[in-house]
Each structure stands twice: as structure tokens, then as C-alpha cells.
N, C-alpha and C positions, 0 to 999 in steps of 0.2 A: 504494500500500500504506500502511496505517495503522500507527502505532506505538502500542502499549499499554504502553510502558515506565513510564508514570506509576503503574501499579498495583504494589503491593508484590510482592516475589519471595520464594519459599520454596524450600529444597532438596527433592529427592525424598524424603528420609528424613522430613521434616516432613509431606509429603503423606500418607505411610503412617501417620504418627502421628495425624494428624487423622482419617483414615478408620477407624483402630482404635478411635476413641471410640464408634463405633456409629452407628446410625440417629438416635439422639436428638440427636447433635451437629449434624445437618442439613448435612453436608458433601457436596457434589457435585463430581465431577471431570469436566471436559469435555475432549475431545481433537479434533484436526482430522479424524480418520478413525476408522473402526470397528476396523481392525486394531490401531491403537495402543491403543484402549480395551481390547481383548481382552488384549493383551500386558501392559498395566499392571495389569489385574485379576488376571492370572496371577501377576505379580510380587508383588502385595499378598498373595495367598493364600500364596505362598512365604514372605513376610515374617512373616506370622502363625504359620505352621507352624514356622518356625525358632525362634520364641519359646516353643514347646512348647504353644501354645494349640490345643485340639482343636475348638472351636466358636466361630464369630464371625459377626457380621452381614455379609451380602454387601455389598461396596463399591458405592456408587452412582457408577459410572464409565460414561460413554456419550459418543458423538460429539456435536458441537454441533448437528448437524441433528436428531438424535433428542431432544436437550434442548429445542430450540425446539418440536418437535412435541408433546412432553409438556406444555409450558406451554399450548399451543393447546388440547389435548384437555382439560386441567384447566378451562380457561375455558369450553369448549364444553359440558361436562357440569355446570357450576356453575349457580347461580340466574340468572346473566346470560347463559346460553348462547343464548337466543333472539336476542341482539344480535350474536352472533359469526357472521361470514360462513362459508359452506361452502368447505372446502379442496378444490381440484381435484387429482386425481391427474395425473401426467405424461401418461398416455394421454388423459385428458379435455382437458387443456390442448392437446395436439397436435391433437385433433379441432377445437377451437375456432379455433386458428390456421389450420388447413386451410380451415375454412368461411369465415373472414374473407378469406383470400387468394383463394379460389376465386370469391367474390362481388365481388372488386375488379376494376378495369379492367385491372390488370397480370396477373391470374390466367390469363386466356385465352392469354397468350403464353408461359406457363411450360411447360417440358418435364416437370417433376416438382413438383407442388404439395406433396406430402408432404415432399420433401427441402428445399424452400424454407421450409416451416413449421418444420422442425427447426432450420434456421439462424436463423430468426426467434425461435424459443424460446430459443436460446442467446444471441442478442443481448438479448432481454428479460431473461433471468436475469442476464447480466453488467451490464446497465444498472442493475438494482436492487441487486445485490451491491456494486457499486462506486459507487452513488449518482450515476449519470450522467443520470438522467431530467431533472433541472432544468437540466443543462448542455448538453443536446442542441441547444437553439436557438441557442447562441452559436457553433456551428461550422458551416462550410459543408457541404452534403450533395450527394452525387451522386444519380443516379436511384435506386439501391438504397436509399440513406438516406431519400430523400423517400418512397419506397414504404413503407418500414418505419414512418415516422412516421404515415402514413395508416392502416396496418394496426393500429398500436398504439392510435391513438385509437378505432378501431372496436372493437378487442378490449376496451379499458377500458369502453367504453359497454355492450358485451354483458355482460361479467362484472359490471359495476356494477349493471346492471338486474336481474340474477339474484342479487345479493348473494353473489358468488363471488370467491375469491382463489386464487392459485396459490402454489407453493413459493417463487417469486422474491419475492413480497410477504409471505411468512410472517414473515421477520425483522422487517420494519417493524411488522407487526401485533403480534407478540409484544412488541416494545419498548414499544408503547402499552399492552398488557395488563399489563406488569410494574408500571405505576403503580397498578394496581387492587389494593387490599389483599386482595380475595377470591381472587386468583390465588396458588396455592401457589408459593413461591420458596424456594430453599435459603438457609440462614443464611450459609454460606461457599461460594463458587464458585471452584474452582481450575482455571485454564486451563493445561493441561499439553501441552507439546510443540508449541506454535504457532510456525510460522515465517512464515507469511503470514496477515495479518489484514485482511480486506476492510473497507471503511468501514461496511457494514451490520452486520457482526459487532461492530465497535468501538462502534457506536452502541448495540447491544443490551447490551453489557457495561457501558457508561456508564449506561444506563437502569437496569440491575439495581443498580449501585452507588448511584444516586440513590434507589432504592426501599428501601435499607437492607440490601442483600446485600453481604457482604464479598467483593470480587473480588481474587484473588491470582494470580500467575503462577509457573510452575515449568517447568524443563527438566531432562532427564537429565544427570547428571554426565559431563563429558568422560572418555573412557577412556584417552587418551594425549596427549602433547604433539607438536607438529609435527616436532620433531627426532627423534622416536622412530625407531629403525632398522627397526621392523617395518612401516613404510610403504614400499611398493615398487610399481613399474610392471612389467607383463608385456606382451610383444608376441607375438601368435599369428599363424600363417600366414593363417588365414581364420576365418570365423565358427564353423564346425563345430569347428575345432581349439580355439578359445577356449572354447566351451561345454564341450567334453570335459575340458579341463584344469580348469575351474571345478568340474565335477562330481567329478572325482577328488580335487581339493583338499578339497571339502566332505566327501566320504566319509572321507578320511584324518583330518580334524580331529575328526569325530564318533567314529571308531573309537579315536582317542587319548584322547578325553574325552567320555563319553556324555552329560554334562550341559552341554556347551558350547553356546552360542547362536551359530549360524552363519547368515549371511545372504548371499544373492546379490542384488545390486541391479542392475536392468537399465533404463537410461534409455529405450531403444526397445523396451519389453516386447512390444508387439504384433508387432514384426518378429521377435523372438527366440522367442516362446512355443512354437511347434510344435517347433523344434529343441531347446529346453531340455527339454520334456517327454519327447521321444524319447530324447535322449542321457542325461539324468539317470536315466530309468527303466532304461536298459540298463546304466548304471554301478552303480546302487544295487541292482538285482536282475537280474543277467544271465541267469537261467534263463528262457528263452522259453516253457517248458512251462507256466509260470504264467498265460500269456495265453490258453491254450486254454479253450474252453467247459466249464463244469462244474467247473473247478479253482478252489479257494479262493485268493483273491488276498491276499497279505500287505499290511500297511500300510507304505507306502514312507516313508522317513525325511525326505521333503521335501514341501513344500506351496507351490503357486504362488498368489500373491494375485490375479492376473488370471485370471478364469474365461473360459469360452467363451460364445458366444451360446447361449441356451437351444435355439434351433432346430437347433444342430449336434449335439445329443445324440440318439443313435439312437432312444430312446423317443419323444421329441417329433417327430422326423422321421417315425417310423412313424405317429403320430397324424395328421400332415398328409397323408401318403400316403392314408390312409383317407378323410379329408375331401375331398381333391382328386379322388379317384376318384368320389366321389358328386357332385362339382360339375361334371363334364364330362369331356372327353377328356384323357388324360394319356399320356405316353410309355410304351411297353411295358416298357422297362427299369426304370422307377419302379414300375410295377405288379408286375413280377417281384420287385423288392426287397421289396415289401409281402407278396407270397405266401409268401416265404421268411423273413419276419420272425418272431422269437419273440414279438413283442408283439401279434400277431394271434391270435385265439382258436384253440386247437388247434395252435399252432405247434410245440410239443414233441412231442405225440402223433403228428402227421402230418408230421414233419420230412422223412423219407425220401420219403414219397409225394408231398409237394408239390415236392420237388426234381425228381423224375422227371416230375411233371406240368408243371413249368416248361419242361423240355427239349422236351416234346411241343407245348406251346402256342407255342413259338417257331417251329414249322413251320407253324402255322395263322394266327397273329396278324399284324395290320398293325403298323407301327412305333408307332402310337398307337391307343388304344382307350378305350371308355367302360365304365361298370359293366355296362350291358346287354350290350355286345359281349363282355365277359369272361364273363358268365354263359352266353351262348350257346356260347362256346368250351368252357367247363367241361361243359356238357351234351353236346357232341359227344365230349368225352374221357371221358364217364361219370365225372366227378369226384365225383358224389354217392356213388358206390360206393367209390372209392379214397380220397377226402378228404371224408367226409361232414360233418365239422365246418365245413370251409371253405365247402362248398356251402350248408349251412344258414345260416351266419352272413351270407354275402354276399347270399343271397336275402332274408333278413329285412331286411338293410340297404337293399336296393333298394326293398322295399315301404315302409319307413319314409321313405326319401328322397322318394318320390313324394308322400307325405302331409304331411310336415313340413319339408322342406328346399327348398320352392319358394316363389316370391313374396318379398315383403319383410316384415320383422317387426322388432320391437324387439330391441336387442342382448341384453337379458336373456333374451328368449324364444329367440333364436338360440343363446345359450350353453347353455340347457337342452337344446335339440334336438341340439346338438353332443355334449354329454355322453351323451345317450341313443344317438345314432348310433354313437359309439365303443363304448359298452357292447354294442350289438347285434353289432358286428364282433368282439367278444371282447377289446377293448383293456382292460388292458395285457398280455394273455396269461395262460397258465395256470400258468407256473412262478412260484415265489416270487422276488420282486425282491430284489436285493442292496441294501446300504445306499445306494450312490450312485444306483441306479435309483429307489429309493423316494423319495429326496430330490428327484430330478428330476421324478417324478410329482407330488409335492406342489407344486413350483414351477410346473409346468404348470397345475395346478388353481388356483393363485393368480393366474396370468396370465389364465386363463379367467374367473375371478371379476372381475378387473379389467376385462376386456372387457365383462362383463355390466353393470358400473357405468357404461358409456357412455350408458345411458338418460338420464342427467342432461344430456347435451349432444348426443345423436344420437337422433332419434325412431325412425327405421326404417332398415334396411339390407337389401340383397339378400344371398343366401347367398354368392355369389361375392365381392362387395365385403366382406362380413363376414370371410370366410376370408382374403382378402388383407390386411385390417387386422390380423387376429389373427396372421398369419404375420409381419407387420412388427413387431408388438409383441414376439413371441418372438425375432426377430432382433436387436432392440434391447435385450433383457434379458440382461445378463451374469450367468452363474451358475457357481458352483463348489461342488460337494458338500462338506459339512463333514467334516473328518477329525480323528482324535485329535491331541493335541499332538505335534508332531514337532520335531526339533532344527534342521532346515534350512529356512529361509524364503527363497523366491524372490519378490522384491518390486519394485514400481515405485518411482520416486524419491519420489513423494509419500507412499506407504505407509510408506516407511522413515524419513520425517522424524520426528525426535524420539525414535527408538528407539536403544537401545544393545545392542551385541553383543560376544561374545568374539572372533569372527572375521568379517571383512567382505570380500567380493569384489565389486567394481563392474565390470561388463563393458560392452563396446560403447562405450567412450569414444573413439571416432574423431571427427575434426573434422566428419564428416558428420552425426553424431547428437548431439554435445554441444559447445557448448550447442545445444538444440533450435532448429529454425527457427521464427521467429515465425509465428503464425497469427491475424492480426487478423480479426475478424468483419466480413464485407462490408457489413453493415447499419448499422454504427456508424462514425462519422467516424474515420479513421485518426489524425488529429491529436488527437482526444479520447482515444482509447485510449492514445496515447503520453503525453499529459499526465497521465492518471490512473494511469499505470504499471501497466496490466494486465499480468499475468505473461507472456502470449504476444502482447501487443498490439504490440510493437515489438522490434527487435533489441537495443536497449539494455536493456529490461526483461527480456528472455529471458536475456541475458548476466548481468545482475545476480542473477537468481534462481539460475541455474546456478552462479555463483560462490559464493553463500551455501551452496547444497546441497553443493557440492564441499568447501568448507572444513569443513562439518559432518561429512562422511564421515571426514575425517582424524582427527576427535576421537570417533568413534562406536564404536571397537573397539580391542582390544589388538593385533590384526593386521589390516592393511588392504592389500588387493591391488587395484590399478587396472589393468585390461587393455583392450586394443583390438586388432582384427585389422589386419594389414598390407594385406589385400586384401578388397574388398567386391564382391559380385556373383557371378554364376554363370560361364558360359562366357566372358563378356566382363569378367572380374574386373579391377578397376582398383585401383591403389595408393591408399591413403588415409593421411594422417598422423594422429598422435594429436591429441586435443583440445588446444588451446593452454592449457587450464586445468590439464592434468596433464603437459604435455610436459617441464617442468623437473624432474619427479621421476625419479630415476635408475632404470634398469631393473635389477631385482634377480634373483638366482638363486632358483629355487623347485624343490626336490627333491620329486618326487611319486612315489608307488608305482605299480607297473604292475598294473592290475586287468584280467586277461584277460576278453574277452567270451565269451559262451557258445559261439560258433563256434570260437574258439581253444581253449577247454577241451575240446571234443569232438575237435578236430584233434590236440591233444597226447596225448589218451588213446587214439588210434587204434591198432588192430591190423589191419594189412592182410593180406588173403589174396586172391591173384589166381586166379580161376577162369575158364577159357575155356569157356563153355557157351552154344552157339547152338542147342540142340535142346530143344524142348518135348516133353512126352509125345505119343506118336503119337495120331492121331485115332482114336477108338474105331470099330471096323468097323461096329457097329450104327448109330452116329451118321452115318458116311459113307454108309451104305446108304440112309438116309431123306432125304438131302439136307442141304446145309449152308446156313445163312442167308446171303444175299448173292448166291446164284446165280452168274451169269457173272462178277460183280465179284470173286469169290474168285481166279479165274485172272488177271484183270487186275491186281489188287493184288499178287498174289504175283510176277508178272512185274516189276512196278514195284519192289517191295522185299519180300523174304520176311517181314521182321518186321512190315511194315504189314499183310499178310494175317493174320498171327497175331493182332495187336492188334485189328483191326477185326472179324474173323469168328470168332474164338474167345474173345477177351477181352471183346468187345462195346464197344470204345472208340468214342466218338462225340463229335465236336466240338460244343460248345454254340454255336449260331449266333444272331446277332441277326436279328430279323424284317426282311424287306425290304419296301420300298414297291413295290406292283405285282407283276407277274409276274417270277419269277426265270427263269434260263435253262432249268432243268429243266421248269418248268411250261409255258413256251412250246413246248418240244419235245414235251411230252405232248399239248398241244392240237393240234399238227400231226399227230402220230401218230394221234390219235383221229379227226380229220376225214377223213384219207386212208383209215383203216381202214373208216370208215363208208361212204365213197363206193365203195370197191372191193368192200365186202361186197354192194353192190347191182349194180354194173356187171359184176363177175365177169371179163370178158374185154376184150381190146382192141377186138373188134368191137362190144361193148356200149358202149364209150366212143365209138367212131366214129359209132355210129348214134343216140345220144341227142341230143335237141334241146338247144340252148343254154339255153332256158328251163327245161327239166326238170332239166338238170344243175345250174343255179344253185339250183333249188329243193331238190335233194338236198343240195347243199353248205351252203346256209343252214340247213337243218334239222340237219345234222351239226354245224355251227359252234355253233348254239344249244345243242345237247345237250352239246357239248364244254365250252362256257363254264359251263353249269349244273353239269356234273360238277366243275369246279374250284371253283365257288362253294359246293358242298356241303362241300368240304374246307376252304375258307377263306371263311367267310361274309361277311367284310368286303371281299372282293376283287371288282373288276369290277361295281360296282353302278351302276345307272342307265345314263347315256349311255356310260360306259366299256365296258359289256358290248356295246353296239351297235358301238362303234369296234373292239373286238377281234374281233367276228364278221365285220365287213367286211374286216379284215386277214387273217383266216383264209381267207375266201372268195377273196381275191386270190391268196394263196399257193397254195391248192389248185388254182385255175384255171391258175396259172402252171406248176405241176408237171404237171398233166394234159396241158398242151400239150407238155411234154417226153416224156411217155409216148406221145403220139400219133405221135412220130417213129419209134417202134420198129416192128418187124414183129410179126406176130400172136403173142399170148400169152394165157394164162389165169392168173389169180391163184389159186393153190391153197391158200395158207395166209396168214391175216391175223391178226396179234397172237396167234399160236398158242402156248399154253403147253405145253412138253414137258419130260419128265424125261430127262436125258442122262447117260451114263456115260463118264468119261474116266479110264482106269486103274481105281483103287479108289475114285475120288471120284464121288459121285452129286450132280448139280446140277439145279436147276430153272431153265429158261431160257424166254424168250419171243421168238419170231421175229417181227420186224416184218412180213416179207412174203417169200413164195417164189413165183416165177413159173415157169410151164412154157410153153416155146415150142411152136409148132405141130408141130415135129419131135421133141418129147419132151425136149429139153435143159432143164435147170433152172438158175435164177439165184436166189441168196439176196441179199435187199436189206434194208438197214438205213437208216432215215431219219435224217438229221442236218440241223440248221439251219446247221451249219458243218462240212463234212466234212473229216476228217483225210486226210493223203496216203496213198498206197499203202505207203510205207516203214514206216508205223506198224503194219502187219499182218505185217511180215516180221522175221526175226532170231530168235535164241534166246530173247529176252525181249521179245516184241512189245508195243508200247504199246497197241494196240487189237486184242486177241485174239478179240473176240466173233464176227466173221464166220468166221475160221478154225475156231473151236470149233464153231459151228453146222454148218459143212460136214463136219468130221471126225466129229461125233457124231450129228447129226440128218439131214443130207442128203448122205451120202457120194457120191452120183452127180451132184451139182451140178457144173457146168462153169464157174461164175463166182460171185464174191462182189463186191458193190458197195455203196458208201455213196451214198445218194441225197441230194444236197445241196438241200434245199428252202429256198432263200434268194432273196428278191426281187432280180431283176436278175442272178442268177447261178445258174440252175438247171442241174445237171449230175450225171453219174455219175462217181464215183471208183472204178475197178474193177480187179480182177485176173481175167482171163478166159483160158480155153483157146483160144477162137476169136475172131477179129476181128469177126465179124458178129453178135455177141450184143447189143451195145448201141450207141447212136449214138456216133459218133466214137471207137469202141472200138478197142483194140489187143490182139492176142493176146500171151500171155506170151512167145512166141518172138520177138516184134517189139519188146518193151520193153527198157529198160536193165537189167532183172534177168535177161536170158536167160543171161548167163555164170554167174550164181549157181545158177540152176535150169534144167537142160537141157530139162525137159518139165513139163507140168502135173502128171503123176503124181509127179515128183520133188518139186515144191512141196508137194503134198498130203502126201507121206510126211514131209517136213521139218516141216510143221505138226503132224502127228500125233506125231512124235518129241518135238518141243519141248513140246507141250501135255501129253503123258504125263509128261515129266520134271517140269514145273511142278506137275502134280497130285500126282505121287509125293512131291515135296518138301513140299507142304502136308500131305499125309496123314501123312508120317513125322515131322512136327513140326520140320523144319529151318527156322530163323528167324533167319538172319544179317541183320545190319543192313547191307544192300547196296543203297542207292538206285541206280537205273539211271543217273541223271544228276544228280550232286550239283553244286550245291545246288538246282537247279531242281525236282527231284523232291520235295525235302523242304519247299519253301516253304509249300505249302498242304496238307500232310499232316495228317490228323486225329490220327495216332499220334505226332506230333513231341514233345509233352510227355512221352510215356512212354519213347520210345527215347532222347531227349536227344542226338540225333546231333550237334547243333551244339556240344556240350561235348566231343566226342571227336575231331572233325575239326580240322585245323590252323587253318582260318578258319571262324568261326561264320557262321550265316545269319540270326541274329535281326535284326540291323540291316538286312541286305539285304532281308529279307522285309517290314520295315516301310516300306521305300521304295517298294515296289510299289503 
């Protein structure tokens, strides 16, 4: 670090006096960062207003980086501009480093060229800022250092041949330009609030002084002395507790004095940011209703200096979803997010329709899909009728994609194509953007323009490679929408340097984070970084910088609170001591008000009224007479839990499911049902099965399997394509042949009903059902059969609330003369019947009811049928009457996968919840 103490020093009041002289005085103030420049300009405006002045010249206050850029641009647009090299943007510099590294011998062995180029850029910037280039050869190099030297030489050769420089070299260039009398320079340059001065900056200031510019230094006046009793240390239980107390403290200070300058300084800001934003927002504005869509949001009294990556903002994320959908296959969940995004054309008008469309697409789509596959699904769902804007925009986007987003092209051409593609998709939506969204859109357009400028260093790029680079650029761009002046500032340690406050809270001062761990660049010799005293180049330099900053905090405000958590981490929280730089400061008492959150406000205002009401309005007779949606599932769900039946079949509750890869269990069962229905539709009888040749049977089965697969493909176009369809057809063929061998073991029968749809009446409830199969033996006895790929036990058909009531329901309502009901388990290696029968000779290995273990419960077949009828009548009557108690048959197993669980919230009312247990399954 360099010292610039040889320049004269002036107090802050003199700084404002110099600026008050106006533009003719030629006074410029430079600061180490943008935030300090903004704060100083605000203080100057207050200084002028306090003197009763109504109009004054705007103060020339800017960060040193902007000051150097201004001198460069003055020279560029002067008469000597032809001799000034072109300044590369950071993105252009990154591309050049990537090209240099990729074309080197070491590039082929790297896992990530882009990340290596980023570290090389940082090393290059540090080497120039701290004037290390000439000293590199005097220190030993490891393999990384040697590679960096080779890359640097190649980089200098490439940029030199093109007459280009980067921001790392800008300071040296500007220093040389200052000697030119044609370059505009201030008469007096005031360096305000500098704590660290790199050698390159010191050389620039010296060059300005030699060129006739008066250079002076200034720092804010200390606010207090070290022995001031308002300096105290706070110890919190954990990080969340620490942030909460800081937020309450800041709110209390602002409420006590609306003009107070309050700051929260956070050394490990990136670690704390998400917690800070969440907790501060809840403390400053606890009304959660303000977060709802369409509600005007108030200006919060705090502002964080560290923004988020531009990519993390919903508007930019939606733009990339559009672009990635046009670039190839993406996950369905990301496509779903795009369909429901307000930043897609028609997002507001078709909000409800698109939400319903999304639930239907989940039943048809594969886990990943392309734009063409999505359009196919939209056509199947008749989306052009229900969501015409969506269908029109995506169709136009697909056509544009084929014409303009294929092949390789210059970055500027691709940038124009990207803008047009987004416009065709309706980006950024139809509703008016709020201030933050509008600023985000402008920043996105700025980054896209920066991408277009890559023509200077990148001749052509493919669409996918271009989108990948654009995504990386947005992920590296930190952005924070501008807000009005607010009294509470949340700052990083460098942003707070040189600033004065009325109240200051510094958090996170545990030994783990303060002083910060050194982070020497791997491409520069560690010994050189230590010798040059780079701020994070060694533990000694890191400690020295942290000590200076800590001492500066003690003098920066009238009240200073230093805090640290006792425990750091989540479930494996560990004890951590305070930083040794603040450990000697006594822990002080801090009385804070209690600000209740919104939940507590509602809770305290509660007026409870207990009502036991488990009865919904009775089912309308006309509705029950025409059939209830859900068919036999109504009885099954009511037997499982009365409330589940109400929620699913009268409220229309449905779980939103994620698309599955390949066939799900229901689709596999449907395929089996279809192929067996087709084959028995042709064979008709047992004698037909016995007489048909093996070749003809396989031909019938293969045709049925092909038709079954085609039927599924019409429902899910992306399923069972190519060779997968052939594999599934062979599987179905083997299953069907295996089951027919089981049917051959039986005595003579005829299949009199196959997949037959019937209207049945149980009590006052009318239902539509479908019988898989009804067989009639040669002696006239009938058997009801239901195919299952994994048959349940006989016990599931019995009891007052049967788990599998479909076969008893079929018998009681559709085939009352049947003498057996059976589940046919069509499972490779385990083909069998699971049956309840009157007689033992009805099915292979069958037992009569009187021979089973249920003979004591039911004395005869007629007794069993009567019990079924009684139980099913009672279940139907309960559903029709509207009785809807939350009574799961077997808690918690019944509730684990229930679609109605979020509605009934049974886990909140029972003694032990099932949420965690369900997640373990």
C-alpha cells in the first residue's frame, strides 16, 4: 500500500467551501467508491441548502474509476484521439483471456476455461494496480505462475497488435495522458475518504500534481473518541438473532430521529445478505399483504449496497427461460415456470387459463421437452382456444427460431435476433412494470448491448454458446435497483470506508469472519503478494487492513455497536469466539423495543369461535341422478376418508404432479388392460383360446400391443418413441402370453363383458363404472374379474370401510348373480387369482368362502353379499348426505399420499404430524 500523506490535507468543511465556488473554480472530488461519492454529494447539497441558497452548481464528485474514464474519453474525442488505444470492456477482456488460455498447451487440461480466465483477469488487474509487472521475474513461480506469464505475454501481443487496452492498464494510460496539455484536468483535485491507495493510483495523483493540478486530501471528521461510553459489544445467540436485533435497533433509532444517519456494516455481506433482506423487511414492514401481486409496495427505510446477480431477478430469469426453450431441451419445471410467468406475452390476461393448462400438461409431458414438443402438447390440449395469446406467440417464436437462431453468427447479429425472439414471445409482458422491474429491464438491455460489442474480439458464435456466455455475463453482473434516499444503509466494509454516521452497527465480527481470511491469487507468487502488501495477499496484510477499518469504525458515529453470534452454522452449529480485534470491548446492555411481527399481530387480535361442522350441503338429487365425476373412486375415497371424497369429487381438489420419465404405474396397467381386452374380444371363449395356433395368437397379441402403445402415444407424444415402443410391445406380449397360460388352467368359460361401461345405482348415488371382465362358466355361474399388475389381498375387499371396494360394488350393483369376484394379478413370474368365491371349483387353486379364514365372519356367500350391500349403501348415503368427517382409515399411512392433505391439514390437528414422515418415504 502506498502513502499519499505528502499531499496537503483539508477538512471536510473546506471541501464544501471549494465546491461552493462553482464550476468555474475547477474543483473535482474523487472518492474510492461510488456510494461514498453519492453520500458526499448529498451532504454538499444539504450544506448549500442550510445556507439558504436555492440554486447552485452541481458538485463534481465521482469515484476515481469514473474520473480516470472521463480523462480517457476526453482524450479519445480530442484532436489526438486517433492515437488513443481502444478500451476493452470487462466482457471483451474475458473473451480474450479465454481465447489465449484455450489456445495454450495448458488449456486442454483445464476443467473450466472461463473460471481460469476470470482468475487470470484478477491476477492481471492486481499486477497492474499494485505495479507488480516489473517485479514478477524476481520471484520464483510454480506451474500456475509460469502458465500465467505465458498467457500474459500472449495477451499483450494480441491486444498490442489491435491497439487495445483494458481497465487494468487504464490508470497507466491516463497518467501518461495527464502530461498532455490538451487533456482536460481539474484545477484542484480533492481525494476524499481514501484508506487504501494502490501504487497505480498514487502514480496517477503524482502525475496530475506534476501537470499543474493541485492535489489535496480530506477525510470525514471523527464522530467520537475511543473512550466514549457509546461504544459497546453485543453477543447474539446465532446469526438470525443478530440480524433481528440489528434491524430492531435501526428501526428504533430512525423512529426516534427521522433525520438520523444509520448504518449497518457487514464484513461477510454475501453470507448475510439473504437473511438481512428477509429479516429487515419483516421488521420494517411486517404487513405481509404488501407482498401480494397487484399491491403497491411502500419504500422501505433501508437500502443494501450489495445487489444480487442480474440473473437472479425474475424478469431476467424469464428472458433466459424463453431463450433456452428455443435453444433445445429444457426441464418441464422450467418450462412450466415460463408458462406461468407474467413476463411472457398475455401472462395477465390468460393467468387462470395457463395455470389450468399447466396442470393438464403435467399429465402428458416428459420431464424434459423442446419448443416443438411443447407446441405439440398445446395442440393436443387445444391451447389455441383457451390460451390463444400463448399459442400464437410460441408458434411465431418457433418459426423465427428456425430462420434466425440456427448456425453461427456475429455477437451483434445474435443480440438483435435475441431481442426480436423475446419480442415475439411477448417479453416483458403486458402489464406495466414497476420501478424496480423497469430498472432491471434497462440493465438487461445494457448487458445485451455489451454482448453485442463482443464483435471486437469474437467473430462468430453459435446460438447455444452465445446464450451460455450471455447467461454468464448476467450472473457476473451485480445489480441493485435505485431507491429514494433512505435513512438506513446496509453496507460492506469497503463501502462504509470514509463515511460518517449518527449510529453504526457492525455485525458478524466473529473470529471466523474478521479479520477476513487471506485470498492470494494463485497466478501470482505468494511471496510477491506478501511483499507488496496486497490487502488479501497474506494474513499479515489482511490483519493490518482489518485493524485500520476497525479503528475507523470506532470514530465513525456517535453510537457504535459491534456484534457477533455465539454460534455459527445450521444443525451442526459450532461455538465461535468474537474477533480478537473487538474482544477487549466490554459487552454492553442494549434496551430494544418489541416490534411484533404480522403473525403475532393477527394472533393477538384473534376472536375464536369453535364450530363443530363435519357436514357439507347434501348432494343435489338431480346431480346424483346423472352420475358423479370419479365413478367407483367416489366409494373408494369415501371409505378411505369421508373428507377426501368430498374434497376430490365435489370440491375438485387435485394434486399438481411432476411429469414422470417413462410409463407410470397407471399407464402400465392401462396397457395390460387394453391388450387383454383386445385378445378376449377376438377369442371370446376358453375353447377359442385352446384351439388357436401359437402363431395366430402371437399375431393377435402383437397387433393388440401395437395398438395399445399407439393409444398411449396419442396421449403422451413424447413417450415410447423408436426402439422403446418395440421393447414395450415385447413386454406386453410376454405378459399377455403368461396370463393366457393361467386362463388355460381353468374349465370352460365365455367372456361376456370386456371393458364394459355401465351406469350403476347404489342407494341414491348414481355412478358410472367400467368392468374389466365378466366370465360365464359353462354351467351358467358368473365371475367378475379385475386386472391388476399387483393384486391386493382379499382382506382389502372386506370390512365396513373396504380398501378396495370396486369388485364388491360391481357385484352388488351390476352382476348380483355372480358367485365370485377376483383380482387377476398379471405380473411376470407371479400370475394368479386373488378371489372370494362361493364355490371351490370356480378358479385354479381356489377356495370356497366356507373353507377360508373368513368363514367365522361370514357364514355363507349370501351373508357376505348382504354385508357388502349394507356397507356400500351406508358409504353412498354418507357421501350423498354430505357427511365429511376427517377420519382417515389408517393414520398416518392413509394421509401420506392424499391429494386432499393440504386442504384438511390433518397433520396440524393430530398429536404427531406426518409431514416429516411423508418426506422420508
